[in-house]
Structures are given as C-alpha cells and as structure tokens.
N, C-alpha and C positions, 0 to 999 in steps of 0.2 A: 918373565911371567911366573906367577906362583903355581904351586902344585895343588891339586885338588886333594883335600884331606877327608878322612871319614866324617869329621864334624861338618865340613862343608857339604858333603853329600847328604848327610842327615838333614841339614837345614834346607837343602834344595828339595828333598823328598817331602818334608813337612810343608814347605811353601807351595809345592805343586799339587800334592795329593792329601794333605792332612796328616795328622798324627797316627801312626800305627801303634797298636797296643804294646808290642814288644820291641820297638826300635832301640830302646836303651838297655834291654835286658840281657840278651845273650852275650856271653863272653866271646863266643866265636862268631859274632855278628858278620864279620867279613865273609864267612862261608855259608851263611843262611840265604837260601834263594829269596829273591824279592817277593815271590808269590807267598812264601811262608811268613813273610813280614807283613803281609796284607796289601802289597802293591802289585797291581796288574800291569800289563804291557802299556796301557794308556798312561798310567802313573809314571812309568819309566820314561815315556816320551815327553811328558810334561816336565819331568825332572831334567831331562836333557836340555830343554829350552831354558830352564832356570840356570843350569850350569853354563850354557853358551853365553848367556847374558853376564853371568858372574865373571867369567874368564875372558870374554871377548873373543871367543873362537867359534868355529863351526864344526859340528860333529855329524857324521853320516848317520841319518836316522835308521837306515836298514841295518847298519852294524850295531848301533847301540841297542836296538830292539832285541838283538840276540844275546845280550849280556844277562846272565842269570843271577849273579851274586854281587854284593857291594865290592868284593875284591876284584872281580872281573871288570866291573865298571871303573873303579879307580885306576887299575892298571891300564885299561884302554885309554881313558881320558888323559892320564899323565903321559902316556907315550905320545899321544897326539899333541900335547903341549910341547913336548920336546922336539917334535917335528916342525913346529911353527916358529921356533926361536931362531 
C-alpha cells in the first residue's frame, strides 16, 4: 500500500473543502495548523473520508479530529498504513 504524501493530502483537502488561500505558500506548511490554513475540523473530517477512499483504509474519526497540522496528519495516517500491511 502506498504512503500518503503531502501532495496527496493537499489534493484531499482541496477535494473535501476547497482551495485554501495559502495551501501552497508556506515553506513550513507541514507545521502550520489546519485552522491557520483555513480548514476547520469539519474540513479535516471530510478530508479523512477522501483519504480513506484514496488508500482503501479506515481511520478512527475521533483520533484524526485531534490532529492539528499536516505533519501530524501524515505521520498518523502513514503509521496506520504500516499497521494494515
């Protein structure tokens, strides 16, 4: 199973919640909170649904809702992918 990349996550965010103004701007995008990127908790939940479809895995909603940055999200999802292999 493939790994979730930052580009995959950005595509899922855009598909789930639309384009954020600064999604492509910050050099340290991985550390910028979703809220500062213009995505609320509902957007992250919708993104999770997109990622689940993309990767064919299930992610616990209550845990993904607690993830605050793209880095936390990627690390969490990729660890889950490793568990399902």
